[in-house]
C-alpha positions as CSV (number, residue, x, y, z in Angstrom):
1,M,90.6,90.6,102.4
2,G,92.5,89.1,98.7
3,L,89.0,87.3,98.1
4,F,87.3,90.6,97.8
5,D,89.8,92.0,95.4
6,P,92.6,89.8,94.1
7,N,94.9,92.5,93.6
8,W,94.9,94.0,97.1
9,W,97.7,91.7,98.7
10,R,100.0,92.3,95.5
11,E,99.1,95.9,95.8
12,V,100.2,95.8,99.4
13,C,103.5,94.0,98.9
14,L,104.7,96.2,96.5
15,S,104.0,99.3,98.5
16,L,105.9,98.0,101.3
17,D,109.3,97.6,102.2
18,P,110.4,93.6,101.5
19,E,112.5,93.6,104.6
20,D,109.6,94.7,106.7
21,L,107.3,91.6,105.1
22,S,110.3,89.6,105.8
23,A,110.6,90.7,109.3
24,I,106.8,89.8,110.3
25,D,107.5,86.5,108.4
26,S,110.5,85.9,110.5
27,L,108.8,86.8,113.8
28,K,106.0,84.3,112.8
29,T,108.4,81.5,112.3
30,L,110.1,82.6,115.5
31,R,106.6,82.5,117.5
32,D,105.8,79.0,116.0
33,K,109.0,77.5,117.0
34,I,109.1,78.8,120.6
35,A,105.1,77.7,120.9
36,H,106.5,74.4,120.0
37,G,109.2,73.7,122.4
38,K,111.8,74.5,119.5
39,P,115.4,75.6,119.9
40,N,115.6,78.7,117.7
41,G,119.1,80.7,118.9
42,T,117.5,83.8,118.0
43,G,119.6,86.6,119.6
44,F,118.2,90.2,121.3
45,V,119.2,92.3,118.7
46,T,118.0,90.1,115.7
47,I,114.6,90.3,117.4
48,R,114.6,94.1,118.1
49,N,115.3,94.2,114.5
50,Y,112.2,92.0,113.5
51,C,109.9,94.3,115.9
52,G,111.3,97.3,114.1
53,G,110.1,96.2,110.8
54,A,106.8,95.0,112.2
55,K,106.5,98.4,113.7
56,R,107.0,100.4,110.3
57,F,104.8,97.7,108.7
58,A,101.6,98.5,111.3
59,K,102.4,102.3,110.8
60,R,102.1,102.3,107.5
61,L,99.0,99.3,107.2
62,P,96.1,102.0,107.8
63,E,97.3,104.2,104.7
64,I,97.5,101.2,102.2
65,V,94.1,99.7,103.6
66,L,91.7,102.9,103.7
67,T,93.4,104.2,99.9
């Protein structure tokens, strides 16, 4: 989507909580480690917090994309 409007992703990032974006990045990294059979040592509470950040991001995304 950034190819259509170079400012789009920057505006999305500025309008969201950095902790929520970090949670999404962390979930992706964790998924990659698990998919490749690497140990991660991540506990349930940490993953639950990551999921909370991802849910907040997902809730706000339609309002950001549609405005």
